[in-house]
C-alpha positions, 0 to 999 in steps of 0.5 A: 934428649940424647939416647941410642935404640938400646937405650930407647928401649931399655927406657920405654920398658922401665916406663911401663913397669913404672906405671903398672907398678905405681897406678896399681896402688894408686889408680889412674889411666893406665892403657892409654900411656902404655900406649903412647910411650915410644911417641912421647919419649921420640917428642921429648928427644926432638923437642924441648917443651919447656919452649916448645908447645905440646897439647894434650888431646885428652889430657889422660894420655900425659903421665909418660910426659910426666915422667920425663919432665921430672915428676916422677916423685908425684906419682906416689900422691898421682890424682890425690888431694894436695898431690898431682893432677892426673891431666896437665895443668900449667900451674902443676909444670911450665912444660904442661901447655895447656889444660885437657879433660875434655876430648877435640879441642887440641887442634883448635888450642894448637893454632891459637898458639901456632897464631899468637907465635907468628903474630909475636914473631916467635920461633917456638914449635906447636904440636897437638897430640890426640888419640883417635877417639878425639877424632869422633868429636866434632870440634875436631874437625872444625880445628883441623879445617880451620889449621890446614887452610891458615898454613901455619906450621903446626904438627898434629901427631894422631896417636891411633889405637882404634879405641878411645875408652871403648872401640871407636864408632862410626865412618872415620874409625872405618876410614883410619881402619883402612889406612891401617893397613898400609904402614908397610907402604910407608916403610918402603917409601922411608927406605927408598927415600933413604937410599936415594939421599946416599946417592949423588943426585939422589935428592933430585930424583926423589923429588921428581919420583915423589911428585910424579908419585903424588900425581898419579896417586892424587888422579887415581886414588885421590886424597886423604882427608887430612890432605884435602883439609890442607895439611902434609900427610905422613903415615899410617907409621908404626907408633912403638918405634922411637927412633922412626918418630923421632925422624918424621918429627924432625921432617915436620917441623922442617917442612914449615907448615900444616902436617899430620902424623898418623901413628899406629899404636897399641893401647895397653902395650906391655902389660898382658891384661891391658893388651887383652881388654884394654877398655878395662884398663882405661881407668883403673882402681887399684889393682894387682899388678901381677894378674891386672885383677881390681882390689876392693872395689865396689861392685853396687854403683848409680851407673850399675844401677841405672844400666840395669833398670833401663834394660829391664824396662826395655823388655816390655817397651820397644820405645825405649833407645840408649844413647852414649857418648863413647862412655858405654861401660862407664855409664853402665849400658853395656849389659843394654847394648847387648840385649838390645844391639838395635836400641842402642847406639855409641855415638862417639865423643859427640855429646852435641849430635847424641842430643841432637839424635834424641830429638830427632827420635823423640819427635818421631815416637821413641823414648830415648834416654842419654846417658852422659856424664855430668861434665861432657853434658856442658857441651851439649847445653845449645842442643838442650835448649834449641832441640829439645826444649823449644819443642818440650820433647821428651828426652830422659837425660842421665846425668852420671856423675854428678857432683864431686867425681874426686881424683879426676878433678877440675875437668871432670867434678859434675858441679855445674849441671844444676845451674845449666839444667835449671836453665832449661825451660820445662826441665825436670830434675830428679836427684835419688839419694840411693840406688832404690830411689834412682830406679824408681826416679828413672821409672817416673822419668820415663812414664809419668813426666812430659818434656825433657827430664834429667836424672842426676846422680853420682859416681860409686855406689850409696851410703848410709841412707836406704830409704826410697822416698821420692817426696821431700822427707822430713826428719823431725826438729825444732832448732834449724831447718837442714835441706839437702838433696842427693847423696849429700842426704848421707852426710846431713844424716851423719850432721844430725846424729852429730847435732843429737849428741850435742842437744840440738835438734834439726829437722832434715828435708831432703829435696826429691826434685828441684824443678822446682823444689817443694818451697811449701815443705821448706816454708813450713819447717822454716816457720817452726824453726826459724834458721834455714842451712842449705847444704849442696854439692854444687857450684855457687852459681845456679844453686838451689838455695838462692831460689829457696832464700827468695821464695821465703822472702817472697812470702814474707819469712824471716829467718837466719839463711845461710847455704853451703856448697863448692863455692863459686870457683873450681875444686881441685882433685882427691879423694870425694870425702877430703874434698867434702871436708875442705869444702864445708860439705862433710857430716862434720863440717855440716854439724858445726854449721848448724851448731853455729846457726843455732847459737847466734842471737836473733 
């Protein structure tokens, strides 16, 4: 890509205007992409991503890359069913080297690619582009430690904007903050290097002074953490100067060794509302591009209800603590953090650490509540087993974004937690169907239970079902038993209404708890109806239906059984309603399933 400095600047301005305008209609990850424009352009000026491998960490900062690789038309359908993904996706483009929905894995993946290149005697470049938020996750350091020692040619670009979604936390964030104070020093080094390159014998003079300076700096100040891991460290550098970044990338590639390029960027750059409050524009719905104000968003959410209830309870219980992993606002804990700052802990993108720390708190008599998205809690499975369950510690897990999350797709759907949480000995699982049940079940989890407890709930708000029941609820019927749980109950209610119009009367059961499910209620119903349909917004692997079917068989109950769930693979991105329909789980599809089952001959 051959553009001069003025053309670079004009293109960056056009990209930012395009992103703001398009995402105001579709929603998506805005602030992170506004901050990475010049860096992404520089990467594409130096490297050919059809051959060179660019690995993102995390992938929500890939929109500019998608634009520069010929996918502008795809933005009209960004994150919609059948449309372009909001994350890198190799099946979408051969210029997307790897999928990237979770954080802190880019260096590990990139090192694997670099080693494959060397073993296969090939010559392409490998670049890992990670946000500084990724450095709050331990996997990033495992990768850096091994990559530096490997001596494999590899470039790590650290996009340092001081934030993940909200401002970064912890010692590493403070360390990077101190390094951000030194960009003028690095600029002076670059000017000196250019000057020496123009003078006779300048290269030798520069090499000598560089080695002398580096020796003195190491003697007096010591190495950076990245140098200690084996990287050649370049930076920190202004991250909104395409020409400068491209120059450094060429130099990094020429070194043929592990290099870390530290860039200082501004999240939300070029869009005043996002510059002012970048955390509000990390993941956005539809908004007014002139003012930045959201358009038509539901304020009554499960996350908000959880945060408000936990804050209310914490006023009368000093044992209550809240823990999250870089998702303070997303999990509804911003109010708790303001009210009880000493009892609120944001550990960064470090879910395993969050669960371990909660175990320590519980062991010493505190009452920790760990609020993590379902898809991210997967990374804590060993800690759930080893650090919480063995000692049967009373830790409450607020499992946010359970079920289909919609536009973020495969990497973010909370479709596996029912399966893996049920594998944890002693774990109790509650599934509220509305906000009132969430509040009540959170109270039960905290004060009526012992050992580990999970309360799982979806993104967004509630549907038509408003009653509060924390035991199995039965809507009487005689032709078929329809069992479900959580907010999928709303779809089951719609199916029942359609069945009634067609002259069929299914008996509807809602499971409030999954450990164990209410076998007695299911058995009693199935003995009357002779048919069972179990609908679940989870993966087929580890679903409740199989356990119910086995229990009925063990109890000698003869019945025609059918299960409907999200299947055994992954589910693409799109609006939740569209995905439910595609998976056969919306009201219309469940109605059709019940009608088919009741029409079958015995």
